SERO-4910 file (N, C-alpha, C, O; in steps of 0.05 Angstrom, whole numbers):
BEGIN
 pado doro    nc1    nc2    nc3   cac1   cac2   cac3    cc1    cc2    cc3    oc1    oc2    oc3
  Met    A   2686  -5163  -2424   2720  -5170  -2431   2702  -5139  -2454   2678  -5137  -2459
  Thr    A   2723  -5122  -2462   2715  -5103  -2479   2722  -5100  -2513   2743  -5107  -2523
  Leu    A   2709  -5094  -2521   2704  -5103  -2555   2711  -5078  -2550   2708  -5066  -2529
  Val    A   2725  -5065  -2584   2747  -5044  -2592   2731  -5044  -2624   2732  -5068  -2630
  Thr    A   2724  -5037  -2636   2731  -5029  -2663   2721  -4996  -2677   2734  -4981  -2662
  Leu    A   2713  -4987  -2686   2722  -4963  -2708   2697  -4959  -2715   2686  -4976  -2728
  Ile    A   2681  -4930  -2706   2653  -4920  -2720   2672  -4891  -2739   2696  -4884  -2740
  Gly    A   2646  -4878  -2751   2648  -4860  -2765   2643  -4845  -2744   2629  -4852  -2725
  Arg    A   2660  -4818  -2747   2666  -4800  -2729   2633  -4775  -2716   2630  -4763  -2694
  Leu    A   2618  -4776  -2739   2597  -4765  -2723   2579  -4781  -2713   2557  -4770  -2708
  Asn    A   2581  -4807  -2709   2570  -4824  -2689   2589  -4837  -2668   2583  -4856  -2652
  Ala    A   2605  -4830  -2669   2632  -4841  -2643   2617  -4813  -2618   2625  -4790  -2613
  Thr    A   2588  -4831  -2605   2582  -4821  -2585   2569  -4831  -2561   2547  -4841  -2565
  Glu    A   2577  -4830  -2536   2569  -4851  -2509   2534  -4867  -2514   2514  -4854  -2518
  Gly    A   2534  -4893  -2513   2502  -4893  -2512   2498  -4890  -2546   2475  -4894  -2552
  Tyr    A   2518  -4883  -2570   2496  -4889  -2594   2500  -4925  -2595   2518  -4941  -2589
  Glu    A   2466  -4927  -2609   2470  -4956  -2615   2471  -4958  -2639   2466  -4938  -2653
  Phe    A   2478  -4986  -2653   2472  -4997  -2684   2480  -5027  -2694   2496  -5041  -2681
  Val    A   2474  -5033  -2709   2465  -5064  -2720   2490  -5064  -2735   2488  -5050  -2755
  Tyr    A   2520  -5079  -2731   2530  -5082  -2748   2526  -5101  -2772   2522  -5125  -2768
  Ser    A   2527  -5086  -2802   2512  -5101  -2818   2544  -5116  -2842   2546  -5116  -2866
  Gly    A   2554  -5120  -2832   2578  -5130  -2843   2598  -5115  -2857   2593  -5091  -2852
  Pro    A   2617  -5117  -2872   2640  -5120  -2880   2625  -5109  -2912   2609  -5121  -2927
  Thr    A   2639  -5081  -2915   2630  -5073  -2957   2652  -5080  -2978   2675  -5086  -2972
  Pro    A   2641  -5080  -3004   2668  -5080  -3017   2681  -5059  -3025   2697  -5057  -3045
  Asp    A   2674  -5040  -3009   2695  -5012  -3019   2718  -5006  -2995   2734  -4987  -2991
  Cys    A   2711  -5036  -2977   2734  -5030  -2957   2755  -5055  -2955   2772  -5057  -2937
  Lys    A   2752  -5075  -2976   2765  -5099  -2987   2800  -5083  -2990   2817  -5100  -2985
  Asn    A   2807  -5065  -2995   2845  -5060  -2995   2842  -5043  -2980   2851  -5023  -2991
  Cys    A   2830  -5035  -2950   2842  -5016  -2939   2844  -5026  -2917   2831  -5043  -2906
  Lys    A   2874  -5007  -2908   2896  -5028  -2893   2888  -5031  -2854   2902  -5044  -2839
  Ile    A   2864  -5016  -2846   2849  -5029  -2812   2829  -5032  -2815   2812  -5017  -2805
  Lys    A   2821  -5057  -2835   2790  -5063  -2848   2788  -5087  -2815   2768  -5096  -2803
  Asn    A   2807  -5090  -2810   2801  -5110  -2790   2796  -5098  -2759   2785  -5103  -2738
  Ala    A   2809  -5084  -2768   2790  -5063  -2734   2764  -5059  -2739   2749  -5062  -2720
  Cys    A   2751  -5052  -2763   2724  -5046  -2761   2701  -5064  -2769   2677  -5060  -2770
  Met    A   2716  -5088  -2775   2710  -5119  -2783   2703  -5128  -2760   2681  -5138  -2762
  Asn    A   2709  -5129  -2746   2713  -5155  -2721   2682  -5153  -2707   2681  -5172  -2692
  Leu    A   2666  -5143  -2707   2647  -5153  -2699   2620  -5175  -2712   2621  -5188  -2733
  Asp    A   2599  -5175  -2695   2579  -5203  -2699   2565  -5188  -2726   2558  -5164  -2726
  Glu    A   2565  -5201  -2740   2532  -5188  -2766   2511  -5193  -2752   2508  -5214  -2738
  Gly    A   2489  -5167  -2756   2460  -5172  -2739   2465  -5171  -2713   2445  -5175  -2699
  Gln    A   2492  -5168  -2697   2483  -5156  -2669   2487  -5133  -2664   2506  -5121  -2676
  Met    A   2470  -5119  -2644   2466  -5085  -2636   2489  -5092  -2622   2501  -5112  -2618
  Tyr    A   2491  -5067  -2617   2520  -5058  -2592   2504  -5025  -2584   2481  -5018  -2590
  Arg    A   2526  -5010  -2569   2529  -4997  -2563   2548  -4979  -2547   2559  -4989  -2527
  Val    A   2554  -4947  -2555   2572  -4950  -2551   2577  -4935  -2513   2563  -4919  -2501
  Thr    A   2601  -4948  -2505   2618  -4947  -2484   2633  -4925  -2469   2631  -4912  -2448
  Ala    A   2652  -4928  -2496   2671  -4901  -2485   2691  -4900  -2518   2692  -4914  -2538
  Ile    A   2703  -4878  -2509   2711  -4862  -2536   2740  -4862  -2536   2750  -4851  -2516
  Arg    A   2755  -4870  -2551   2789  -4863  -2554   2793  -4849  -2563   2777  -4840  -2581
  Asp    A   2816  -4837  -2558   2831  -4806  -2570   2844  -4825  -2600   2866  -4814  -2604
  Val    A   2842  -4841  -2616   2841  -4843  -2638   2827  -4838  -2665   2804  -4845  -2664
  Glu    A   2833  -4829  -2687   2817  -4824  -2707   2838  -4837  -2734   2862  -4834  -2736
  His    A   2822  -4848  -2748   2844  -4855  -2780   2824  -4847  -2805   2800  -4850  -2802
  Lys    A   2834  -4836  -2834   2816  -4839  -2846   2805  -4861  -2864   2818  -4882  -2870
  Cys    A   2783  -4856  -2871   2750  -4868  -2877   2756  -4870  -2900   2776  -4856  -2903
  Lys    A   2747  -4886  -2932   2726  -4885  -2952   2702  -4875  -2948   2689  -4855  -2955
  Leu    A   2700  -4901  -2930   2666  -4888  -2936   2660  -4861  -2907   2639  -4849  -2910
  His    A   2668  -4857  -2895   2677  -4842  -2865   2688  -4822  -2867   2711  -4827  -2860
  Asp    A   2688  -4790  -2875   2711  -4771  -2874   2737  -4789  -2855   2758  -4797  -2864
  Asp    A   2725  -4791  -2822   2743  -4799  -2816   2730  -4825  -2786   2707  -4825  -2779
  Val    A   2747  -4840  -2777   2733  -4863  -2767   2748  -4867  -2735   2773  -4866  -2737
  Val    A   2740  -4869  -2712   2743  -4862  -2674   2748  -4890  -2680   2740  -4904  -2699
  Val    A   2770  -4896  -2654   2764  -4915  -2637   2747  -4918  -2616   2746  -4906  -2594
  Val    A   2731  -4939  -2625   2714  -4941  -2590   2696  -4962  -2580   2677  -4977  -2588
  Glu    A   2707  -4958  -2562   2691  -4980  -2528   2665  -4991  -2539   2648  -4973  -2537
  Val    A   2655  -5018  -2552   2618  -5013  -2557   2621  -5049  -2536   2642  -5060  -2529
  Glu    A   2586  -5058  -2531   2584  -5077  -2523   2560  -5077  -2539   2550  -5059  -2552
  Arg    A   2549  -5116  -2532   2541  -5120  -2537   2515  -5115  -2523   2516  -5110  -2499
  Ile    A   2486  -5116  -2538   2446  -5109  -2537   2436  -5127  -2548   2435  -5131  -2572
  Pro    A   2426  -5144  -2525   2420  -5157  -2536   2385  -5152  -2546   2373  -5134  -2533
  Phe    A   2373  -5162  -2561   2345  -5162  -2574   2333  -5189  -2571   2340  -5212  -2566
  Asp    A   2300  -5168  -2579   2270  -5196  -2577   2276  -5198  -2607   2277  -5179  -2623
  Leu    A   2279  -5224  -2611   2265  -5251  -2626   2244  -5267  -2621   2240  -5278  -2599
  Ser    A   2229  -5271  -2642   2210  -5300  -2636   2223  -5325  -2650   2239  -5329  -2669
  Val    A   2207  -5339  -2632   2235  -5374  -2635   2200  -5391  -2632   2178  -5387  -2623
  Asp    A   2214  -5410  -2646   2188  -5430  -2634   2190  -5441  -2602   2212  -5446  -2592
  Val    A   2167  -5445  -2589   2170  -5445  -2560   2182  -5478  -2548   2182  -5484  -2524
  Arg    A   2193  -5500  -2571   2203  -5520  -2577   2232  -5507  -2555   2242  -5515  -2533
  Asn    A   2239  -5483  -2574   2272  -5476  -2574   2272  -5447  -2555   2284  -5427  -2563
  Ala    A   2264  -5446  -2542   2252  -5420  -2524   2259  -5425  -2491   2243  -5419  -2473
  Glu    A   2290  -5441  -2484   2305  -5446  -2470   2322  -5423  -2460   2335  -5413  -2479
  Ala    A   2328  -5411  -2437   2358  -5392  -2429   2384  -5404  -2432   2388  -5428  -2436
  Asp    A   2396  -5391  -2431   2423  -5415  -2427   2416  -5426  -2455   2434  -5442  -2455
  Thr    A   2402  -5430  -2484   2417  -5440  -2489   2421  -5435  -2536   2416  -5414  -2549
  Ile    A   2428  -5452  -2543   2429  -5435  -2570   2409  -5445  -2594   2404  -5469  -2598
  Val    A   2400  -5424  -2606   2386  -5432  -2625   2392  -5420  -2657   2396  -5396  -2661
  Thr    A   2393  -5437  -2677   2392  -5427  -2705   2367  -5417  -2714   2347  -5431  -2711
  Arg    A   2364  -5395  -2723   2344  -5390  -2728   2358  -5367  -2764   2378  -5352  -2766
  Glu    A   2337  -5374  -2783   2328  -5367  -2812   2303  -5342  -2813   2286  -5331  -2799
  Glu    A   2314  -5342  -2840   2309  -5310  -2841   2263  -5327  -2841   2255  -5347  -2852
  Asn    A   2250  -5308  -2826   2218  -5312  -2834   2210  -5303  -2846   2207  -5279  -2852
  Ala    A   2204  -5322  -2852   2183  -5305  -2891   2146  -5290  -2884   2126  -5283  -2896
  Cys    A   2154  -5293  -2863   2116  -5279  -2853   2123  -5256  -2864   2144  -5244  -2860
  Glu    A   2101  -5246  -2884   2085  -5226  -2892   2071  -5211  -2878   2063  -5189  -2886
  Arg    A   2061  -5223  -2846   2039  -5203  -2835   2055  -5169  -2832   2078  -5170  -2824
  Ile    A   2046  -5150  -2836   2075  -5133  -2829   2050  -5119  -2819   2050  -5095  -2827
  Asp    A   2029  -5125  -2806   2000  -5110  -2793   2003  -5128  -2757   2003  -5118  -2735
  Cys    A   2005  -5152  -2765   2028  -5163  -2733   2027  -5140  -2715   2026  -5116  -2720
  Asp    A   2026  -5153  -2694   2044  -5127  -2678   2059  -5146  -2668   2057  -5143  -2643
  Asn    A   2079  -5172  -2673   2097  -5182  -2673   2118  -5191  -2689   2138  -5204  -2682
  His    A   2109  -5181  -2715   2138  -5162  -2744   2147  -5158  -2729   2153  -5178  -2716
  Pro    A   2156  -5132  -2718   2178  -5122  -2710   2199  -5152  -2697   2222  -5151  -2707
  Ile    A   2195  -5173  -2681   2223  -5192  -2657   2210  -5213  -2689   2228  -5228  -2696
  Cys    A   2190  -5216  -2704   2189  -5245  -2718   2209  -5229  -2744   2227  -5242  -2754
  Arg    A   2205  -5210  -2749   2222  -5208  -2770   2235  -5179  -2770   2231  -5162  -2787
  Pro    A   2253  -5179  -2744   2272  -5156  -2748   2286  -5143  -2779   2288  -5157  -2799
  Arg    A   2297  -5112  -2777   2296  -5102  -2794   2326  -5112  -2806   2330  -5116  -2830
  Phe    A   2349  -5115  -2780   2366  -5122  -2780   2367  -5145  -2780   2390  -5153  -2785
  Phe    A   2347  -5170  -2773   2358  -5202  -2772   2382  -5203  -2792   2384  -5187  -2810
  Val    A   2400  -5225  -2788   2415  -5244  -2801   2415  -5265  -2796   2423  -5275  -2775
  Pro    A   2400  -5281  -2821   2416  -5315  -2803   2431  -5332  -2796   2449  -5340  -2810
  Gly    A   2422  -5344  -2761   2452  -5369  -2756   2442  -5365  -2732   2419  -5361  -2725
  Lys    A   2467  -5366  -2713   2475  -5384  -2681   2459  -5349  -2673   2460  -5327  -2683
  Tyr    A   2440  -5368  -2638   2431  -5351  -2621   2442  -5351  -2601   2448  -5374  -2597
  Arg    A   2452  -5334  -2577   2437  -5344  -2558   2412  -5340  -2536   2410  -5318  -2525
  Val    A   2403  -5351  -2532   2374  -5345  -2510   2394  -5338  -2493   2416  -5348  -2490
  Leu    A   2377  -5311  -2479   2386  -5299  -2452   2366  -5303  -2433   2370  -5313  -2411
  Thr    A   2340  -5293  -2445   2314  -5299  -2424   2298  -5302  -2443   2300  -5296  -2467
  Val    A   2275  -5315  -2430   2251  -5325  -2453   2227  -5310  -2440   2230  -5307  -2416
  Gly    A   2205  -5300  -2450   2183  -5277  -2443   2164  -5290  -2446   2170  -5314  -2443
  Asp    A   2138  -5287  -2453   2112  -5287  -2463   2105  -5302  -2482   2116  -5291  -2501
  Gln    A   2092  -5322  -2492   2070  -5339  -2514   2065  -5314  -2535   2055  -5293  -2526
  Leu    A   2070  -5314  -2559   2059  -5295  -2581   2036  -5299  -2593   2031  -5320  -2604
  Val    A   2018  -5280  -2591   1995  -5290  -2606   2007  -5287  -2642   2014  -5269  -2658
  Cys    A   2005  -5306  -2643   2015  -5299  -2678   1982  -5311  -2702   1977  -5335  -2701
  Pro    A   1972  -5302  -2712   1949  -5300  -2731   1951  -5329  -2750   1932  -5344  -2756
  Lys    A   1976  -5330  -2755   1985  -5355  -2763   1990  -5385  -2750   2006  -5403  -2757
  Asp    A   1975  -5383  -2734   1971  -5405  -2710   1995  -5418  -2700   1997  -5439  -2688
  Leu    A   2014  -5399  -2706   2045  -5408  -2691   2054  -5419  -2671   2031  -5424  -2663
  Glu    A   2064  -5425  -2659   2067  -5432  -2626   2093  -5413  -2622   2107  -5430  -2610
  Leu    A   2114  -5385  -2625   2127  -5371  -2615   2113  -5366  -2585   2090  -5366  -2575
  Lys    A   2156  -5357  -2574   2160  -5342  -2559   2175  -5322  -2568   2185  -5323  -2590
  Arg    A   2183  -5289  -2542   2194  -5278  -2540   2206  -5282  -2528   2201  -5288  -2505
  Val    A   2239  -5279  -2540   2264  -5286  -2519   2288  -5261  -2526   2290  -5248  -2547
  Ser    A   2297  -5260  -2511   2328  -5237  -2511   2354  -5253  -2515   2367  -5266  -2499
  Val    A   2356  -5247  -2540   2385  -5253  -2559   2415  -5239  -2565   2420  -5215  -2566
  Glu    A   2427  -5255  -2569   2448  -5238  -2578   2468  -5269  -2586   2468  -5291  -2575
  Lys    A   2483  -5258  -2610   2493  -5279  -2629   2507  -5284  -2617   2520  -5269  -2603
  Ala    A   2509  -5310  -2620   2538  -5345  -2606   2561  -5342  -2618   2580  -5357  -2614
***
């Protein structure tokens, strides 16, 4: 399924990757906001095609109509929930161990709590807090 959305003209290049961070208050009264705010908050996307349509925007000088695809990303989950083709509910991880090699997948900077579809299951992680975690590849459910 082709996903169509709007992004700032400066970012409208094939291959550009971004995380949709949700609506902003500045967009509240915009006439085309539904075309921009049609993605899943916290999901990574890649621009696959650029259409020849631009609109004016208060946040960006102009926005461009683009086609995007979801990009799976890695996340840590409890080993009991690490099963492909399942939906897991993942809350914010409170771990503050920024020195841990797993920190980027335990607390991704763009993470939004919610339901995620497990696509693939990776290795068990070595956790300094002795939690039993696995690396999984996910997308928003």
